[in-house]
N, C-alpha and C positions, 0 to 999 in steps of 0.2 A: 344944271350941268356945270361942272367945274371948268376952269380955264384950260387945264391940261387935256381933259376929254375933248373940249371944243377945238383945241389946236390940232389934235389927231384927226378928228372928224373933218375939219376944214381941209387938211392936207389930203385926206382920202378923197374928198369931193373934187379936188383939182385934177385927179388922174382920170382921164377918159377911159383907160383900160380898167381901172378899178370900178368905175361906174358901169361899164359894160358887163363885167363879171358879177356885179351886184354885191360887192363886198360891203358888209355892214360892220361897223365898229360897235361891238356889243358891250365891251367893258374896257376901262382904262384906269390904271393906277400907276404910281411911280414905279418904274421898272417892268411893267407888264401891260399887255393888251390881249384882248380876245376878239377875234374876227370871225365872221360867219358868212357862208354863202349857201344858197339853196341850189340843189341839183337842177340842171337843165340839160336836155338831151344833147345840145351842141357841145357840152363839156366832155362828152365821152370819147374814148379812143375806140379802136376797132372791136374790142371785146366788151365794150359797154361800161368800163370802169372810168373813174375820173382821170383825165389825161395827165400824164407826168408833168407837163408844162404848167398846168394849173396847180398841181400839188406844189411844185417849186415856187410858183408865184405866191401862193398863200403863205408858205414858210418864209420866203424872202420879205414879204410885206409885213407879216407879224413881227419878224425880227427887227426890221427897220422902224416900224412904228413903236416898238418897245424902246428903241434907242432914242426916239423923239421925247420920251418921258423923262430922260435923265440929262439932256443937254439942249441948249439953245443954238449950238453951233450947227453948221451945215456938215453933212457927212455923206460918204458913199460906201458901198460894200466893197471890200478888198478881197474877201474870200467868202465862199458860199458853198455849203454841202447839204445834200439831202440823202436820207436813208429811206428806201421804200420797204416797209415792213410787211405789208399785205396789200392785196388789191383794194383800191379805194372805191367802195360801193356804199351809197347811202342817199338819203333824202336831203341831208344837209351836211355841211362840213364845218368844223370848228378848229381854228388855228389859235393856239395859246402860246404867245411869244413872251419871252422875258429876258431881261438883261442878267447875264451871269457875272460880268465884271465890267463896271464902267471905268473909263480912264480918260485922261486928257487928250491922248492921241488916237486911242483905239477903244472901241466898245465891243465887248464880246456878248453875243446873244445866242439864244437857242429857242426852238419852237417844237411843239408836238401838234400833229394834225390828227383829228378824230373824225371818223365818219359816223353819222347818226342815222340809224335805221330802226324803225319801230320803237323809238324812244331810248334805245341803247347806244352808248358810245363805244367805238372800237378804235384803238390807236392804229393808224394806217401808215404814218410816216413821221419822221422827225428830222431835224436839221440844225445847223449852226451857221452863223454869219459873223464875220468880223467887220465892223464898221470903222472906216478910217475918217477921223475928224479932219476937215479941210482947214487950211490956214485961214486966219481972219481975212476978211475981204474977198474970199473966193466963194461967190454964190452963183448957183446955176440959174 
């Protein structure tokens, strides 16, 4: 495992929410990540689809983790948007995040979220995040 992949996996492990969700870091490269979660009944909303809050979480997390691959600096999301394209129904969900434009003060990212059912992937949502790089010395 390379050091970039280890860094992302270590940060994922630090989040108790990510651990509760069961987020698995499946792939890491410079500028991109792939995350996966397996469906659990408690993830469903009243109609049985993946809850919008979890959809947003996966997109936000994949975007943030992709940002980790292009900077050592601390950052926070300053803007976040999600487009729900179809009801999210599947046995597993895959979030593919990537950096679209790295910068010194802002990092622009995007993500596509896929539901996997019976081995077939369907795009269910996408989103964008602008990550604001914090001034040196500001660590949370």
